[in-house]
C-alpha positions in Angstrom: 0.0 0.0 0.0 1.4 3.4 -0.9 0.8 6.3 1.3 -2.0 8.5 -0.1 -2.2 10.9 2.9 0.0 12.6 5.4 -2.1 11.1 8.2 -0.5 9.2 11.0 -2.3 5.9 11.5 -1.7 6.1 15.3 -3.8 9.3 15.5 -6.5 7.6 13.5 -6.6 4.6 15.8 -6.8 6.9 18.9 -9.7 8.8 17.2 -11.5 5.6 16.3 -11.1 4.3 19.8 -12.5 7.5 21.2 -15.5 7.4 18.9 -16.2 3.7 19.7 -15.9 4.3 23.4 -18.4 7.2 23.2 -20.8 5.0 21.3 -20.5 2.2 23.8 -21.1 4.6 26.7 -24.1 6.3 25.0 -25.6 2.9 24.1 -25.1 1.5 27.6 -26.5 4.6 29.3 -29.5 4.4 26.9 -30.1 0.8 27.5 -30.0 1.2 31.3 -32.5 4.1 31.1 -34.8 2.2 28.9 -34.8 -0.9 31.0 -35.5 1.1 34.2 -38.1 3.2 32.5 -37.9 5.8 35.2 -38.5 9.5 35.2 -35.5 11.5 36.4 -36.0 13.9 39.2 -37.1 17.3 38.1 -33.9 19.0 39.3 -31.9 16.5 37.2 -33.7 17.3 33.9 -31.6 19.2 31.4 -32.4 20.6 28.0 -34.3 18.2 25.7 -33.3 17.3 22.2 -35.4 19.0 19.5 -37.8 16.6 17.8 -36.7 15.9 14.2 -39.5 15.7 11.6 -38.6 14.0 8.3 -40.3 13.2 5.0 -38.5 9.9 4.1 -41.9 8.4 3.3 -43.2 11.5 1.6 -45.2 12.4 4.6 -44.1 14.4 7.7 -43.4 12.2 10.7 -40.9 11.9 13.6 -37.5 10.5 12.7 -38.0 8.1 15.6 -41.1 6.6 14.0 -39.7 6.2 10.5 -38.4 2.7 9.5 -35.6 4.1 7.4 -31.9 4.7 8.2 -31.7 8.6 8.2 -29.2 11.3 9.0 -30.9 14.7 9.2 -29.3 18.1 9.3 -31.3 21.3 10.1 -30.8 24.6 8.3 -29.5 26.1 11.5 -26.7 23.5 11.7 -25.8 23.9 8.1 -25.4 27.7 8.7 -23.3 27.1 11.8 -20.7 25.2 9.8 -21.2 27.1 6.5 -22.3 24.0 4.7 -23.3 25.1 1.2 -22.7 22.2 -1.2 -23.2 18.5 -1.5 -19.4 18.2 -1.1 -19.5 20.0 2.2 -22.2 17.6 3.4 -20.2 14.5 2.4 -17.1 15.8 4.1 -18.7 15.3 7.5 -21.1 12.4 6.9 -19.9 8.9 7.4 -20.4 6.5 4.5 -21.3 9.3 2.1 -18.6 10.0 -0.5 -18.7 12.7 -3.2 -16.0 13.1 -5.8 -16.2 16.1 -8.2 -15.6 15.0 -11.8 -13.8 16.8 -14.5 -15.8 15.2 -17.3 -18.7 12.9 -18.0 -21.6 13.1 -15.6 -19.7 15.5 -13.3 -19.7 13.7 -10.0 -19.5 10.3 -8.3 -21.9 10.1 -5.3 -21.8 6.9 -3.3 -23.3 5.6 0.0 -22.1 2.4 1.8 -19.6 1.8 -1.0 -22.2 1.8 -3.8 -21.8 4.4 -6.6 -20.6 4.7 -10.2 -17.7 6.8 -11.5 -18.4 10.0 -13.3 -16.5 9.3 -16.5 -19.5 8.6 -18.7 -22.1 11.3 -19.2 -24.8 8.6 -19.7 -24.4 7.0 -16.3 -26.7 8.2 -13.6 -26.0 8.3 -9.9 -26.8 5.5 -7.4 -27.7 8.2 -4.8 -30.6 10.2 -6.0 -30.6 14.0 -5.3 -34.1 15.3 -4.6 -34.8 19.0 -4.1 -38.2 20.1 -2.8 -39.7 16.8 -4.0 -38.1 16.9 -7.5 -35.5 14.4 -8.7 -32.3 15.8 -10.2 -30.8 13.2 -12.5 -27.3 14.4 -13.4 -24.1 14.6 -11.3 -23.6 18.3 -12.3 -26.1 19.0 -9.5 -23.0 19.4 -7.3 -22.3 22.7 -9.0 -25.5 24.0 -7.5 -25.4 26.0 -4.3 -27.6 24.8 -1.4 -28.4 27.5 1.1 -31.5 28.9 2.9 -32.4 25.2 3.5 -34.9 24.1 6.1 -33.5 20.6 6.3 -31.3 18.0 4.5 -32.1 14.3 4.9 -29.7 11.5 4.0 -31.6 8.3 3.5 -29.5 5.2 3.3 -30.2 2.0 1.3 -32.6 1.5 -1.6 -35.6 4.0 -1.7 -37.4 3.0 -4.9 -40.9 3.0 -3.5 -41.0 6.7 -2.5 -38.2 8.2 -4.7 -38.2 6.0 -7.8 -35.3 5.0 -10.0 -31.6 5.8 -9.3 -32.1 5.7 -5.5 -30.4 2.3 -5.2 -27.9 3.4 -2.6 -29.9 6.2 -1.0 -31.2 9.7 -1.4 -30.0 13.2 -0.6 -33.3 15.1 0.1 -33.1 18.9 0.3 -36.0 21.0 1.6 -35.6 24.7 1.1 -37.2 27.2 3.4 -40.7 28.6 2.8 -42.2 32.0 3.8 -43.2 32.2 7.4 -46.1 33.9 9.2 -44.0 36.9 10.1 -41.7 39.2 8.2 -38.0 38.3 8.4 -34.8 39.5 6.7 -31.2 38.3 6.8 -27.9 39.7 5.6 -24.7 37.7 5.9 -21.2 38.5 4.8 -18.2 36.1 5.0 -14.6 35.9 4.1 -12.5 32.7 3.9 -8.8 33.2 4.2 -7.2 30.2 2.3 -9.0 30.9 -1.0 -9.5 34.6 -0.2 -13.2 34.0 -0.8 -15.7 36.7 -0.1 -19.4 35.8 0.2 -22.7 37.6 0.6 -26.1 36.2 1.4 -29.4 38.0 1.7 -32.9 36.8 2.4 -36.3 38.6 2.8 -39.5 36.7 3.6 -42.9 37.2 4.9 -46.7 37.4 4.4 -48.1 39.6 1.7 -51.7 38.9 2.8 -53.2 36.5 5.3 -53.1 33.7 2.7 -50.1 34.6 0.5 -46.4 34.8 1.3 -43.1 35.2 -0.6 -39.5 34.6 0.1 -36.4 35.6 -1.9 -32.9 34.3 -1.1 -29.7 35.2 -2.9 -26.1 34.2 -2.4 -22.9 35.2 -4.2 -19.3 34.2 -3.6 -16.0 35.1 -5.3 -12.7 33.4 -4.7 -9.7 35.7 -5.5 -7.2 33.1 -4.5 -7.3 29.4 -4.7 -7.2 26.0 -3.0 -4.7 24.5 -5.4 -1.6 25.9 -7.1 -1.0 25.4 -10.8 2.8 25.4 -11.2 2.9 24.6 -14.9 5.6 26.8 -16.6 5.2 28.7 -19.8 5.9 26.3 -22.7 5.2 25.6 -26.4 3.1 23.4 -28.6 4.3 22.4 -32.0 1.6 21.4 -34.5 2.0 19.4 -37.7 0.0 20.2 -40.9 -1.4 16.8 -42.0 -1.4 18.0 -45.7 2.1 19.6 -46.0 3.8 18.2 -42.8 4.9 21.8 -42.0 5.5 22.4 -38.3 4.3 25.5 -36.4 5.3 26.4 -32.9 2.7 28.0 -30.6 3.4 29.8 -27.4 1.6 28.7 -24.2 1.6 31.3 -21.4 2.0 30.2 -17.8 -1.5 29.5 -16.4 -3.2 31.3 -13.5 -1.4 30.0 -10.5 -4.1 30.2 -7.8 -7.1 28.1 -8.7 -10.0 27.4 -9.0 -10.9 31.1 -8.5 -14.5 29.9 -8.1 -17.4 32.3 -8.6 -21.0 31.4 -7.5 -24.3 33.2 -7.8 -27.5 31.5 -6.8 -31.0 32.8 -6.2 -34.3 31.2 -5.2 -37.8 32.8 -5.2 -40.7 31.2 -3.4 -44.4 32.1 -3.5 -46.8 30.2 -1.3 -50.6 30.5 -1.3 -52.7 28.9 1.5 -56.3 30.0 1.1 -57.5 27.6 3.8 -56.5 24.8 6.0 -57.0 22.2 3.3 -55.1 23.6 0.3 -51.7 25.0 -0.3 -49.8 25.9 -3.5 -46.0 26.5 -3.4 -44.0 27.8 -6.4 -40.2 27.9 -6.4 -37.9 29.3 -9.1 -34.1 29.0 -8.8 -31.2 30.0 -10.9 -27.5 29.1 -10.5 -24.3 30.5 -12.1 -21.0 28.6 -11.4 -17.6 29.5 -12.8 -14.1 28.1 -12.2 -10.7 28.7 -13.8 -9.7 25.2 -15.0 -12.2 22.4 -15.2 -9.6 19.8 -14.0 -8.4 21.9 -11.1 -8.9 19.2 -8.5 -7.1 16.4 -10.4 -3.6 16.0 -9.0 -0.8 13.5 -9.9 -0.2 12.2 -6.4 1.5 8.8 -6.8 4.0 7.7 -9.5 6.3 4.7 -9.4 9.4 6.9 -9.9 8.1 9.8 -7.9 7.8 11.9 -11.0 5.2 11.9 -13.8 6.1 9.6 -16.7 4.8 12.1 -19.3 6.7 14.9 -17.6 9.7 13.7 -15.6 10.3 17.2 -14.1 6.8 17.1 -12.4 6.8 15.6 -8.9 3.9 13.5 -7.7 3.6 14.6 -4.0 0.0 14.9 -3.1 0.2 18.5 -1.8 -2.5 20.4 -3.6 0.0 21.5 -6.3 -0.7 20.6 -10.0 0.8 21.3 -13.4 -1.7 21.7 -16.2 -1.3 23.8 -19.4 -3.7 26.3 -20.9 -4.3 26.0 -24.7 -2.2 28.3 -27.0 -4.3 31.5 -27.5 -3.9 31.3 -31.3 -5.1 27.7 -31.4 -8.1 28.5 -29.1 -9.0 31.5 -31.3 -10.0 29.2 -34.2 -13.0 27.7 -32.3 -15.7 29.2 -30.1 -15.7 26.3 -27.6 -11.9 26.1 -27.2 -11.6 29.9 -27.1 -14.5 30.7 -24.8 -11.9 32.2 -22.3 -9.0 32.8 -24.8 -7.4 29.4 -24.3 -7.6 29.5 -20.5 -8.9 26.4 -18.9 -12.4 26.9 -17.5 -15.8 25.5 -16.5 -19.0 27.6 -17.0 -22.3 26.1 -15.6 -25.7 27.8 -15.7 -29.0 26.3 -14.6 -32.5 27.2 -13.8 -35.3 25.2 -12.1 -39.0 25.6 -11.4 -41.0 23.6 -8.9 -44.8 23.7 -8.3 -46.1 21.8 -5.2 -49.9 21.5 -4.7 -51.4 19.8 -1.7 -55.1 19.2 -0.8 -56.0 17.5 2.5 -59.0 16.4 4.4 -59.5 14.3 7.5 -59.5 11.2 5.3 -56.9 11.8 2.6 -54.1 14.0 1.2 -53.5 14.6 -2.5 -50.2 16.1 -3.7 -48.9 17.1 -7.0 -45.2 17.9 -7.6 -44.2 19.4 -10.9 -40.6 20.1 -11.8 -38.5 21.5 -14.6 -34.7 21.6 -14.5 -32.3 22.8 -17.2 -28.6 23.3 -17.3 -25.8 24.0 -19.8 -22.2 23.2 -18.9 -19.1 24.2 -20.8 -15.5 23.3 -20.0 -11.9 23.1 -21.2 -9.5 20.9 -19.4 -5.9 19.5 -19.7 -6.4 15.7 -19.5 -2.9 14.5 -19.3 -2.8 16.4 -16.0 0.8 17.5 -16.5 2.7 20.6 -17.6 4.7 18.7 -20.2 6.3 20.6 -23.0 4.9 19.7 -26.4 2.3 17.6 -24.7 -1.3 18.1 -23.6 -4.5 16.2 -24.2 -7.1 18.9 -24.1 -10.8 18.4 -24.1 -13.6 21.0 -24.5 -17.3 20.3 -24.0 -20.7 21.7 -24.2 -23.5 19.6 -22.6 -27.1 20.5 -22.1 -29.7 18.7 -20.0 -33.4 19.3 -19.5 -35.9 17.3 -17.4 -39.6 17.7 -16.8 -41.4 15.6 -14.2 -44.9 15.3 -12.7 -45.9 13.2 -9.7 -49.4 12.8 -8.3 -49.8 11.0 -5.0 -52.8 10.1 -2.8 -52.4 9.1 0.8 -55.5 8.1 2.9 -55.7 8.9 6.6 -58.8 6.9 7.4 -59.8 6.1 11.0 -59.3 2.5 10.4 -56.5 -0.1 10.7 -55.9 0.0 6.9 -54.8 2.9 4.8 -53.4 3.3 1.3 -50.8 5.3 -0.6 -50.7 5.4 -4.4 -49.6 7.5 -7.3 -48.1 7.9 -10.7 -45.0 9.5 -12.0 -43.9 10.8 -15.4 -40.5 12.2 -16.5 -39.1 13.2 -19.9 -35.4 14.1 -20.3 -33.0 15.2 -23.0 -29.3 15.2 -22.8 -27.1 16.7 -25.6 -23.4 16.4 -25.7 -20.7 17.9 -27.9 -17.0 17.4 -27.2 -13.7 18.4 -29.0 -10.6 16.4 -28.1 -7.0 17.5 -29.0 -4.6 14.5 -28.8 -0.8 14.7 -28.1 1.1 15.2 -31.3 -0.5 18.5 -32.3 -2.0 17.5 -35.7 -3.7 20.3 -37.6 -5.7 20.6 -40.8 -5.9 24.2 -42.0 -8.7 23.3 -44.4 -11.1 22.5 -41.5 -11.8 26.0 -40.2 -13.1 25.7 -36.6 -11.9 22.1 -36.5 -8.4 23.0 -37.6 -6.7 21.7 -34.4 -9.3 19.2 -33.4 -8.3 15.5 -33.4 -11.8 14.0 -32.7 -15.2 15.6 -32.3 -17.9 13.7 -30.5 -21.6 14.3 -30.6 -24.4 12.5 -28.8 -28.0 12.8 -27.7 -30.3 10.8 -25.4 -34.0 11.3 -25.1 -35.5 9.5 -22.1 -39.1 8.9 -21.0 -40.1 7.3 -17.6 -43.6 6.2 -16.5 -44.1 4.7 -13.0 -47.0 3.7 -10.9 -46.6 2.9 -7.2 -48.7 2.0 -4.2 -48.5 0.9 -0.6 -50.8 -0.8 1.9 -50.5 0.4 5.5 -52.0 -1.9 8.1 -51.8 -0.7 11.7 -52.7 -3.7 13.8 -52.8 -1.6 17.0 -50.9 1.2 18.6 -47.7 -0.8 18.6 -47.6 -2.7 15.3 -47.6 -1.6 11.7 -47.1 -3.6 8.5 -46.5 -1.8 5.2 -46.3 -3.5 1.8 -45.9 -1.8 -1.6 -44.2 -1.7 -4.9 -43.2 0.6 -7.8 -43.5 -0.4 -11.4 -41.2 1.5 -13.8 -41.2 1.6 -17.6 -38.4 3.6 -19.1 -37.2 4.2 -22.7 -34.0 5.8 -23.9 -33.4 6.6 -27.5 -29.7 7.5 -28.1 -27.3 8.2 -30.9 -23.5 8.8 -30.9 -21.4 10.0 -33.7 -17.9 11.3 -34.5 -18.6 13.9 -37.2 -15.0 14.7 -37.5 -11.7 12.8 -37.1 -8.4 14.2 -38.4 -7.2 12.2 -41.4 -4.2 10.5 -39.8 -6.4 9.1 -37.0 -9.2 7.7 -39.2 -7.7 4.3 -39.1 -8.3 4.2 -35.3 -11.4 6.3 -34.8 -14.4 6.1 -37.2 -15.9 9.3 -38.5 -19.5 9.8 -39.6 -20.7 6.4 -38.6 -23.5 6.9 -36.0 -24.2 4.2 -33.4 -27.8 4.3 -32.2 -29.8 2.4 -29.6 -33.4 2.3 -28.6 -33.5 0.9 -25.1 -36.5 -0.2 -23.0 -36.5 -1.2 -19.4 -39.2 -2.5 -17.1 -38.8 -3.1 -13.4 -41.0 -4.0 -10.4 -39.5 -3.0 -7.0 -41.4 -4.3 -4.0 -40.9 -3.2 -0.4 -42.3 -4.6 2.8 -41.6 -3.4 6.4 -42.8 -4.5 9.8 -42.6 -1.8 12.5 -43.0 -2.3 16.3 -43.3 0.5 18.8 -42.9 -1.1 22.2 -43.3 2.4 23.7 -44.2 5.7 22.2 -40.5 6.6 22.2 -39.0 3.5 20.7 -39.2 1.9 17.2 -38.0 -1.5 16.0 -38.3 -2.4 12.3 -37.3 -4.9 9.7 -37.7 -4.2 5.9 -37.2 -6.1 2.7 -36.5 -3.8 -0.4 -35.8 -3.8 -4.1 -34.4 -1.0 -6.2 -33.8 0.0 -9.8 -31.0 2.1 -11.3 -31.5 3.0 -14.9 -29.6 1.4 -17.7 -28.4 3.6 -20.5 -26.0 4.7 -23.2 -22.4 5.9 -22.9 -22.8 9.1 -24.8 -19.3 10.4 -24.1 -17.5 7.3 -25.3 -15.2 6.8 -28.3 -16.0 5.0 -31.6 -12.8 3.2 -32.4 -12.0 0.5 -35.0 -13.7 -2.3 -33.1 -16.5 -0.5 -31.2 -20.0 -1.8 -31.4 -23.2 -0.4 -30.1 -23.1 -3.1 -27.3 -20.0 -1.4 -26.0 -21.9 1.8 -25.4 -25.1 0.3 -23.9 -25.4 -1.0 -20.4 -28.2 -2.7 -18.3 -30.0 -1.5 -15.2 -28.6 -2.1 -11.7 -31.0 -3.8 -9.3 -30.4 -4.3 -5.6 -32.4 -6.4 -3.2 -32.0 -7.1 0.5 -32.9 -6.6 4.1 -32.6 -3.8 6.6 -33.4 -3.8 10.4 -33.2 -1.1 12.9 -33.8 0.2 16.4 -34.5 3.8 17.4 -35.3 5.3 20.8 -35.6 8.5 22.7 -34.2 8.0 26.2 -33.4 9.8 29.4 -36.7 11.7 29.2 -35.8 13.1 25.8 -32.2 14.0 26.5 -30.8 11.1 24.4 -31.7 9.7 21.0 -30.1 6.6 19.5 -30.5 4.5 16.4 -28.9 1.3 15.2 -29.2 0.0 11.7 -28.2 -3.3 10.2 -28.3 -4.1 6.4 -27.5 -6.6 3.7 -28.0 -5.8 0.0 -27.1 -7.6 -3.2 -26.6 -5.3 -6.2 -27.0 -7.3 -9.4 -25.5 -6.0 -12.7 -23.5 -3.4 -10.7 -22.5 -0.6 -13.1 -18.9 0.4 -13.6 -17.4 2.8 -16.1 -13.8 2.7 -17.3 -11.4 3.3 -20.1 -10.5 0.2 -22.1 -7.0 0.9 -23.3 -6.6 -2.0 -25.8 -10.0 -1.2 -27.4 -9.3 2.5 -27.1 -12.8 3.3 -25.8 -14.8 4.1 -22.7 -17.0 1.3 -21.6 -19.8 1.2 -19.0 -19.7 -2.4 -17.7 -22.2 -4.4 -15.7 -20.2 -6.4 -13.1 -21.7 -9.6 -11.9 -22.8 -8.2 -8.5 -21.7 -6.4 -5.4 -22.8 -7.0 -1.8 -22.9 -4.4 0.8 -23.6 -5.2 4.4 -22.9 -3.7 7.8 -24.1 -1.9 10.9 -24.4 1.8 11.8 -24.9 3.5 15.2 -26.0 7.1 15.6 -26.5 8.9 18.9 -27.2 12.3 20.5 -27.0 13.2 24.1 -27.9 16.4 26.0 -26.4 15.6 29.4 -28.4 17.0 32.4 -25.1 18.0 34.2 -24.1 20.3 31.4 -27.0 22.5 30.2 -26.3 23.7 26.6 -24.1 20.8 25.6 -25.1 18.3 23.0 -22.8 15.4 22.1 -23.5 13.4 19.0 -21.7 10.6 17.3 -21.8 7.9 14.7 -19.9 4.7 14.1 -20.4 2.5 11.0 -19.0 -0.8 9.9 -19.5 -1.6 6.2 -18.3 -4.4 4.1 -18.8 -3.8 0.3 -17.4 -6.4 -2.0 -17.7 -7.6 -5.6 -19.3 -11.0 -6.2 -18.7 -13.1 -9.3 -16.5 -10.5 -11.1 -13.8 -12.7 -12.7 -13.6 -10.8 -16.0 -12.8 -7.4 -14.5 -10.4 -5.0 -16.2 -6.9 -4.7 -14.9 -5.3 -1.5 -13.6 -2.6 0.1 -15.6 0.6 -1.9 -15.6 -0.8 -4.8 -13.6 1.3 -8.0 -14.1 0.4 -11.7 -13.8 2.1 -11.8 -10.4 -0.5 -9.1 -9.4 -3.4 -11.2 -10.7 -3.7 -9.9 -14.3 -3.8 -12.2 -17.3 -4.5 -11.8 -21.0 -7.7 -13.4 -22.2 -8.9 -13.0 -25.8 -6.5 -10.2 -26.2 -7.7 -8.2 -23.2 -6.0 -8.0 -19.7 -8.5 -9.1 -17.1 -8.4 -10.0 -13.4 -10.7 -11.6 -10.8 -12.2 -9.0 -8.4 -14.5 -11.5 -6.6 -14.5 -10.5 -2.9 -12.4 -7.4 -3.5 -13.7 -4.1 -2.1 -15.7 -1.6 -4.2 -14.5 2.0 -4.5 -15.0 4.5 -1.6 -16.0 1.8 0.9 -14.0 2.0 4.1 -14.9 -0.8 6.5 -15.0 1.7 9.4 -16.2 5.3 9.3 -17.1 7.5 12.2 -17.9 11.0 13.5 -17.9 12.7 16.9 -19.3 16.1 17.5 -19.8 18.4 20.6 -22.0 21.4 20.4 -22.2 23.8 23.3 -24.1 27.0 23.9 -24.1 29.3 26.9 -24.9 32.8 27.9 -21.7 34.6 28.9 -23.8 37.6 30.0 -27.3 38.8 29.7 -28.8 38.9 26.2 -25.7 37.2 24.6 -25.1 33.6 23.4 -21.7 32.0 22.8 -21.5 28.7 20.9 -18.8 26.3 19.9 -19.1 23.2 17.7 -16.2 20.8 17.4 -16.4 17.9 14.9 -14.0 15.0 14.5 -14.6 12.6 11.6 -12.8 10.1 9.5 -12.5 6.5 8.3 -10.3 3.5 7.9 -8.5 3.0 4.6 -10.4 2.4 1.4 -10.0 1.8 -2.3 -10.0 5.0 -4.4 -10.7 3.2 -7.7 -13.0 0.4 -8.9 -10.3 -2.2 -9.7 -8.6 -3.0 -6.4 -5.2 -1.3 -7.3 -3.2 -1.8 -4.1 -1.4 1.5 -4.8 -4.7 3.4 -5.1 -5.6 3.4 -1.4 -6.6 6.3 0.9 -5.1 5.6 4.3 -7.2 6.0 7.4 -7.6 9.6 8.4 -9.1 12.0 11.0 -10.3 15.5 10.2 -11.2 18.2 12.7 -13.6 21.1 12.1 -14.4 23.9 14.6 -17.0 26.7 14.7 -17.0 29.5 17.3 -20.1 31.8 17.5 -21.1 34.9 19.4 -24.4 36.8 19.0 -27.5 38.2 20.5 -29.9 35.9 22.2 -32.7 37.1 19.9 -30.5 36.3 16.8 -30.5 39.9 15.7 -26.8 39.7 14.9 -24.0 37.1 15.2 -20.4 36.6 14.3 -18.8 33.2 13.6 -15.3 31.8 13.0 -15.5 28.5 11.1 -12.5 26.3 10.5 -12.6 23.2 8.3 -10.0 20.5 8.0 -8.0 22.2 10.7 -5.6 19.2 10.8 -4.8 19.9 7.1 -5.2 16.3 6.0 -4.7 15.3 2.4 -7.8 13.2 1.8 -8.6 11.7 -1.6 -12.1 10.8 -2.7 -11.2 9.0 -6.0 -8.3 8.1 -8.2 -7.6 6.6 -11.6 -4.7 5.7 -13.9 -3.1 8.8 -15.5 -3.4 8.9 -19.3 -0.3 8.0 -21.4 1.4 6.4 -18.4 2.1 2.7 -17.6 2.6 -0.1 -20.1 2.7 -3.9 -20.5 -0.5 -4.5 -18.7 -1.0 -8.3 -18.3 2.6 -9.1 -19.0 5.6 -9.7 -16.7 7.2 -6.5 -18.0 4.3 -4.3 -16.9 5.1 -0.8 -15.6 2.5 0.6 -13.2 0.6 3.7 -14.3 0.9 7.0 -12.5 -2.1 7.8 -10.4 -4.2 11.0 -10.5 -6.6 11.7 -7.7 -9.2 14.1 -6.5 -8.4 15.5 -3.0 -10.7 17.3 -0.7 -9.8 21.0 0.1 -7.0 21.9 2.5 -7.5 23.8 5.7 -9.9 26.7 5.4 -10.8 29.3 8.0 -13.7 31.7 7.4 -15.2 34.6 9.3 -18.9 35.5 8.8 -21.2 38.2 10.2 -25.0 37.9 10.2 -27.8 40.4 10.7 -31.4 39.3 11.1 -34.6 41.2 11.5 
């Protein structure tokens, strides 16, 4: 195992022992209190934990009564730690991993070791992202800013019945704030020192009439510095005319050093009409603008066999938030609007808008809801995909992708005064994904007769139109006050019509890549996902449940692949991923409401597990259905507000997860893997047996421990401090069990200090994240143009490029409320 972090394993072991000890103490205290079932003396009673209301089953209910493994984060807690993105959430949530992608779908989101890499634009996430009841189907959602939230819920395990397709590993459910009964306004300014990022947030909300309210929230942020240093020097690129073989040298200026120089602007408008107690109508409109300098800014060469990049021997592979990536020569970029969008500078430009309309009608006997959603984005980027600052090198890619989704869901839930009730509904979604990419290969070929394609090696073009129909229903049988049985299923019919073409390939590459030869597929998928759960409430503050679940993750078409000399349409299509298994849990409120604990056990088998990778011998990207993967484990969560320390809340989690491939004996090898390492050549392809090997991003142990304390130092003032320690054991960074691609166990410490008025009129906060400055990778892959001899005794291991989380950041923010 190579060292992928600067973390000392001894510190990790101490932190893990501390977390485990805390969990045991909390559990033992809770068990004693429950067994005794005694009311503490009045003078011993401290502050109670706030009740948490969730909507995991698309109806509001206490988290204690919900037979689902859930982690919930309130809007207040998100503000206290300046959590504004999905990446921020994953950085502090055990078993949730998010890796920002530089291409393809834009992100890898996984839970409990289940997720698919971002490298194909056609692959959808295993963890569904749901915003105000609407499903967002592309990984680019991580570019969106999430602020002014009422609550975030992380639902773990398959959630097909209530959330539909692509919720096979879980759901991230965001609920934004609505207008309240009283006027309120907020202004917040912040400054983060590492990236020199200034941010401004503003919100105004309140009733317009007795039945109508509005809310407007806006946030903007600008980074004048960076989280990574791009140390690539000024260099040159020599191009060769394929017609005359004349050479031309182009100057490449040194890139902007401090990156990503991120800029964000997001706004959300809400209008809510409640004419009576039975009906409400809520409309939301949101827009997001996201910019960074360099689309591949978080891709670092961190581990190389020689210590230096094979493509650029002067570039060290250290894992220190320092990269070398070249801009495109300005004169080359000027020939093409996509390449020259920022004059040859690397970039990513993302723009989106979304509309949501929620209608709800309720009586004593039933509730009818309608959720309508529209989401649209366009994403442009230019990146250096050899990830080095090599002279006369560079593999540049530029892309424009556009996605639009419209959805409608109608749901009926009865609330009859009888033992049996029903839930049922229908769902419709239509999507369109358009993709256009230009690739410039090393070697710098040019064809002056091609105009805007003069310096392009390969142009790729694809489109996928999707339609989904689903019907779902659930029977709810309440035997008595203690027992409930629910049984339901969702039937999904989905079609995808796709086409992929390479409208241009430079002449000297046409023997390898096929121009003007479209590959098309008309796919149809049908799935029935049943779910049954038995819930027991031995008291009104305890819940025990066991559930059996199925799930469905969409099959699809690899629209960002390559059409090489032996590519067939079967290489671009892939089948759905379907899990089934069991989950059981225990939840309780103990010590008269001062303690809350939950314990979840699970076992799920994922058939046709989806994996995307680059097939070097075939020179193509392939989305592959592995035989299966099994994830199983146990997770403990607890909160405690001790009576001897008013204002203190201690919370923690400890999870054991074992996620392994099953029956995967034809898996691809990692770059340079030799027979002694388990790689052999079969039918001209290097393959290995990954059976019983871990899936990516699946640490066996993950944990978190947090202390939150508030006190009144003097009249009318509140001081608060939140300390959070979280981490995991080591885990695989890639999908193919490369022993060199391992993130060592780590521990990260975050801290927030707050001082403000008791009535929340103003407050100031100092927020530090990753104060231990740990280098933590979320994913890794073989670096292009490195390694050789895969499957032979002479194999040379590929360099590794990884995606690290940000370094230490410290921010100061000031808030005014009215």
